[in-house]
GUZA-449819 format. One record per residue (C-alpha): residue number from 1; x, y, z. Coordinates in nm, 3 decimals. Layout:
<pts>
NUM,X,Y,Z
...
</pts>
This chain:
<pts>
1,16.936,-7.445,3.752
2,17.096,-7.196,3.507
3,17.464,-7.127,3.474
4,17.613,-6.864,3.705
5,17.628,-6.522,3.548
6,17.980,-6.430,3.443
7,18.128,-6.087,3.500
8,18.068,-5.831,3.773
9,17.735,-5.781,3.947
10,17.771,-5.524,4.223
11,17.547,-5.307,4.437
12,17.789,-5.094,4.636
13,17.648,-4.927,4.947
14,17.907,-4.756,5.168
15,17.840,-4.500,5.441
16,18.121,-4.267,5.543
17,17.994,-4.003,5.783
18,17.759,-3.774,5.593
19,17.857,-3.931,5.257
20,17.667,-4.228,5.119
21,17.769,-4.428,4.812
22,17.490,-4.623,4.645
23,17.575,-4.745,4.293
24,17.493,-5.054,4.090
25,17.746,-5.187,3.841
26,17.712,-5.469,3.590
27,18.014,-5.541,3.371
28,18.059,-5.829,3.128
29,18.385,-6.024,3.082
30,18.608,-5.849,2.830
31,18.440,-5.512,2.893
32,18.622,-5.203,3.021
33,18.407,-4.977,3.238
34,18.522,-4.626,3.335
35,18.396,-4.450,3.647
36,18.394,-4.072,3.604
37,18.294,-3.795,3.838
38,18.409,-3.480,4.017
39,18.625,-3.493,4.329
40,18.434,-3.643,4.619
41,18.175,-3.808,4.393
42,18.252,-4.161,4.512
43,18.482,-4.297,4.239
44,18.767,-4.400,4.468
45,18.525,-4.530,4.731
46,18.369,-4.751,4.462
47,18.710,-4.886,4.363
48,18.806,-4.952,4.726
49,18.476,-5.133,4.781
50,18.535,-5.353,4.476
51,18.885,-5.435,4.604
52,18.755,-5.516,4.951
53,18.939,-5.224,5.112
54,18.614,-5.046,5.206
55,18.353,-5.282,5.361
56,18.001,-5.267,5.223
57,17.727,-5.144,5.453
58,17.464,-5.291,5.223
59,17.414,-5.436,4.876
60,17.634,-5.714,4.740
61,17.938,-5.793,4.528
62,17.937,-6.095,4.297
63,18.204,-6.194,4.048
64,18.140,-6.470,3.794
65,17.842,-6.579,4.002
66,18.048,-6.611,4.321
67,17.948,-6.389,4.614
68,18.251,-6.202,4.746
69,18.056,-5.979,4.982
70,17.700,-5.964,5.111
71,17.649,-5.790,5.447
72,17.297,-5.928,5.489
73,17.429,-6.284,5.457
74,17.744,-6.202,5.659
75,17.968,-6.300,5.368
76,18.289,-6.108,5.316
77,18.609,-6.229,5.155
78,18.923,-6.044,5.260
79,19.100,-5.844,4.985
80,19.382,-6.100,4.957
81,19.129,-6.377,4.895
82,18.957,-6.204,4.604
83,19.055,-6.267,4.238
84,19.118,-5.896,4.196
85,19.420,-5.710,4.056
86,19.476,-5.342,4.133
87,19.690,-5.080,3.961
88,19.730,-4.779,4.187
89,19.789,-4.423,4.069
90,20.155,-4.425,4.177
91,20.194,-4.796,4.084
92,20.341,-4.888,4.429
93,20.617,-5.107,4.286
94,20.854,-5.257,4.544
95,21.164,-5.034,4.512
96,21.409,-5.307,4.623
97,21.283,-5.567,4.372
98,21.357,-5.593,4.001
99,21.077,-5.561,3.745
100,21.074,-5.940,3.716
101,21.047,-5.998,4.091
102,20.783,-5.729,4.127
103,20.566,-5.919,3.877
104,20.647,-6.258,4.030
105,20.554,-6.140,4.380
106,20.183,-6.210,4.334
107,20.213,-6.568,4.208
108,20.480,-6.641,4.472
109,20.247,-6.515,4.749
110,19.982,-6.756,4.618
111,20.220,-7.050,4.652
112,20.353,-7.077,4.296
113,20.713,-7.209,4.304
114,20.985,-6.956,4.227
115,21.084,-7.101,3.888
116,20.737,-7.114,3.731
117,20.647,-6.776,3.888
118,20.951,-6.606,3.735
119,20.902,-6.780,3.400
120,20.539,-6.665,3.378
121,20.640,-6.314,3.485
122,20.912,-6.297,3.220
123,20.656,-6.395,2.957
124,20.421,-6.120,3.077
125,20.696,-5.859,3.067
126,20.787,-5.972,2.717
127,20.426,-5.917,2.610
128,20.453,-5.567,2.757
129,20.762,-5.498,2.548
130,20.989,-5.503,2.853
131,21.201,-5.813,2.794
132,21.513,-5.601,2.816
133,21.416,-5.444,3.149
134,21.343,-5.752,3.361
135,21.636,-5.691,3.599
136,21.586,-5.315,3.633
137,21.475,-5.169,3.966
138,21.178,-4.928,3.961
139,21.404,-4.622,3.994
140,21.567,-4.720,3.663
141,21.234,-4.737,3.479
142,21.062,-4.457,3.291
143,20.708,-4.366,3.390
144,20.565,-4.561,3.098
145,20.779,-4.866,3.178
146,20.674,-4.855,3.545
147,20.310,-4.840,3.439
148,20.352,-5.151,3.224
149,20.532,-5.336,3.505
150,20.241,-5.247,3.736
151,19.996,-5.381,3.477
152,20.198,-5.702,3.439
153,20.207,-5.744,3.818
154,19.829,-5.700,3.837
155,19.775,-5.956,3.559
156,20.023,-6.210,3.699
157,19.769,-6.359,3.939
158,19.511,-6.406,3.657
159,19.250,-6.178,3.818
160,18.887,-6.194,3.718
161,18.853,-5.824,3.803
162,19.117,-5.565,3.717
163,19.091,-5.226,3.891
164,19.282,-4.925,3.759
165,19.303,-4.611,3.973
166,19.405,-4.313,3.755
167,19.660,-4.537,3.575
168,19.805,-4.257,3.359
169,19.801,-3.971,3.611
170,20.169,-4.010,3.705
171,20.288,-3.974,3.344
172,20.400,-3.655,3.177
173,20.218,-3.538,2.864
174,20.485,-3.678,2.635
175,20.458,-4.034,2.766
176,20.082,-4.029,2.819
177,19.984,-4.056,2.454
178,20.203,-4.360,2.383
179,20.124,-4.540,2.709
180,19.751,-4.475,2.667
181,19.762,-4.651,2.330
182,19.959,-4.943,2.475
183,19.724,-4.975,2.772
184,19.423,-4.977,2.540
185,19.579,-5.263,2.345
186,19.645,-5.468,2.659
187,19.297,-5.402,2.801
188,19.141,-5.508,2.470
189,19.312,-5.845,2.510
190,19.203,-5.883,2.876
191,18.930,-6.146,2.896
192,18.790,-6.063,3.240
193,18.631,-5.747,3.384
194,18.822,-5.417,3.399
195,18.706,-5.110,3.593
196,18.890,-4.782,3.545
197,18.865,-4.473,3.766
198,18.975,-4.149,3.603
199,18.904,-3.776,3.599
200,19.047,-3.742,3.248
201,18.773,-3.759,2.982
202,19.021,-3.852,2.708
203,19.151,-4.150,2.907
204,18.793,-4.264,2.960
205,18.690,-4.214,2.597
206,18.994,-4.401,2.462
207,19.024,-4.683,2.717
208,18.664,-4.767,2.810
209,18.382,-4.943,2.629
210,18.124,-4.789,2.863
211,18.117,-4.495,3.102
212,17.941,-4.456,3.436
213,17.927,-4.102,3.574
214,17.895,-4.071,3.952
215,17.800,-3.754,4.138
216,17.725,-3.727,4.511
217,17.754,-4.103,4.550
218,17.495,-4.188,4.284
219,17.499,-4.273,3.914
220,17.373,-3.977,3.709
221,17.441,-4.113,3.361
222,17.583,-4.419,3.188
223,17.638,-4.528,2.831
224,17.899,-4.558,2.559
225,18.151,-4.275,2.522
226,17.967,-4.156,2.210
227,17.630,-4.153,2.391
228,17.769,-3.962,2.688
229,17.950,-3.709,2.470
230,17.644,-3.648,2.253
231,17.382,-3.628,2.526
232,17.527,-3.503,2.857
233,17.273,-3.478,3.139
234,17.454,-3.272,3.404
235,17.674,-2.962,3.407
236,17.974,-3.172,3.514
237,17.940,-3.405,3.215
238,17.887,-3.114,2.977
239,18.209,-2.950,3.100
240,18.383,-3.286,3.078
241,18.303,-3.329,2.711
242,18.339,-2.958,2.635
243,17.978,-2.856,2.568
244,17.750,-2.574,2.675
245,17.442,-2.738,2.827
246,17.107,-2.585,2.923
247,16.785,-2.733,3.050
248,16.447,-2.588,2.969
249,16.101,-2.661,2.836
250,16.048,-2.731,2.469
251,15.754,-2.639,2.250
252,15.831,-2.740,1.894
253,16.164,-2.599,1.781
254,16.187,-2.352,2.071
255,16.329,-2.438,2.416
256,16.263,-2.179,2.686
257,16.573,-2.178,2.906
258,16.496,-1.886,3.134
259,16.294,-1.565,3.143
260,16.405,-1.374,2.836
261,16.610,-1.658,2.684
262,16.462,-1.907,2.437
263,16.683,-2.113,2.207
264,16.572,-2.231,1.863
265,16.683,-2.582,1.765
266,16.654,-2.806,1.462
267,16.485,-3.079,1.666
268,16.117,-3.052,1.752
269,16.031,-3.157,2.109
270,15.765,-3.112,2.373
271,15.828,-3.092,2.746
272,16.150,-3.088,2.954
273,16.456,-3.083,2.726
274,16.829,-3.025,2.716
275,17.003,-2.807,2.459
276,17.377,-2.857,2.398
277,17.630,-2.699,2.166
278,18.012,-2.672,2.157
279,18.198,-2.349,2.247
280,18.322,-2.342,1.887
281,17.961,-2.284,1.772
282,17.941,-1.954,1.963
283,18.027,-1.629,1.788
284,18.070,-1.303,1.979
285,17.987,-0.955,1.855
286,18.022,-0.605,1.999
287,17.679,-0.510,1.862
288,17.369,-0.715,1.807
289,17.448,-0.919,1.494
290,17.244,-0.895,1.176
291,17.298,-1.257,1.078
292,17.100,-1.574,1.014
293,17.163,-1.695,1.369
294,16.824,-1.733,1.540
295,16.981,-1.746,1.884
296,17.133,-1.419,2.004
297,17.156,-1.277,2.354
298,17.362,-1.021,2.549
299,17.638,-1.146,2.779
300,17.929,-1.026,2.990
301,18.285,-1.160,2.965
302,18.389,-1.307,3.301
303,18.726,-1.459,3.208
304,18.960,-1.583,2.936
305,19.223,-1.856,2.916
306,19.425,-2.041,2.655
307,19.258,-2.357,2.531
308,19.477,-2.538,2.281
309,19.540,-2.299,1.993
310,19.234,-2.091,2.082
311,19.109,-1.869,2.362
312,18.826,-2.006,2.579
313,18.607,-1.708,2.674
314,18.382,-1.749,2.978
315,18.066,-1.540,2.980
316,17.749,-1.490,3.179
317,17.422,-1.402,3.011
318,17.198,-1.128,3.144
319,16.981,-1.408,3.286
320,17.281,-1.536,3.486
321,17.348,-1.845,3.273
322,17.712,-1.939,3.203
323,17.844,-1.971,2.850
324,18.177,-2.073,2.695
325,18.299,-1.960,2.354
326,18.617,-2.058,2.167
327,18.774,-1.779,1.963
328,19.101,-1.734,1.779
329,19.354,-1.494,1.927
330,19.301,-1.242,1.640
331,18.924,-1.251,1.701
332,18.975,-1.173,2.071
333,19.202,-0.884,1.977
334,18.961,-0.747,1.714
335,18.677,-0.748,1.967
336,18.908,-0.595,2.234
337,18.768,-0.845,2.481
338,18.845,-0.812,2.849
339,18.683,-0.910,3.175
340,18.363,-0.713,3.211
341,18.323,-0.646,2.837
342,17.963,-0.640,2.713
343,17.902,-0.849,2.399
344,17.633,-1.029,2.204
345,17.653,-1.408,2.171
346,17.509,-1.592,1.873
347,17.456,-1.962,1.792
348,17.294,-2.099,1.478
349,17.006,-2.342,1.537
350,17.179,-2.596,1.311
351,17.472,-2.610,1.556
352,17.257,-2.695,1.859
353,17.142,-3.038,1.967
354,16.820,-3.080,2.167
355,16.701,-3.398,2.341
356,16.450,-3.496,2.611
357,16.550,-3.424,2.972
</pts>
């Protein structure tokens, strides 16, 4: 008989009214997996199912070869009896306890004597860079400090599965960058399984080793951050990573997207294909351009908004397809762009990326 498989092996099936979650997750020890998806996709339901807060209607949940839940076999461990640590979006620290006692709460509830529990918690807080804040109550902690106390509390019970629900959402932009880097360092040292739920693509790209994208309760794409960013397969993922994405049928270097719109690419393909390119690759012109760009088509401006130090221009082609272009403020002014303006869009073939659908 072989050794039990370590890590997470889960088939999560949860029915909630008209919504059905059906996802399979396999995560190795030491790996950080991020669940991404639009609102209502099933990310939080997945996290609650892993924590035991949402009972499975089917499938199974195994951790390090041990079955924690299997409806068919009538096996279900209560949340408090699972080796799982959870960091909630608002951290949920006990307001009347110090940072040290917040961290020691878990070990104490498992029967660890007060002295050893506090000593282990102090060591954890020291690792988090909080040795000088052990006696501070949550209201005296900054957002970044509270996040690290929450992480220490989750780690204090030595979980084999660490769940993080939007762990940086409560932080302001100033603290987010620093805390994200610290959290990445701590997760890299975590030897068990970590599953992160987030709507922020940057958090996912920085913190996770692998991404799973969920839409309508099902997995639509998974892979490394680089794979997902380079080859998005749905409109949601394309928007997430900041790309224009079209699906069509390829014949050599041409991909027919719609009636009257064919894009030329550097790749040669046959059959169903995606074409992607960044908004920065799009140039806009008042008249049809006489340039080397093989891909040009008329479009209408439908909106504009600031996007970093540029202006993100939303457009719709005459075939009804959406398009995003990033322009400098002077370029927008020179073109006298406004909602309803008629323009020509152009993209060089060398700036597109085509791949099988």
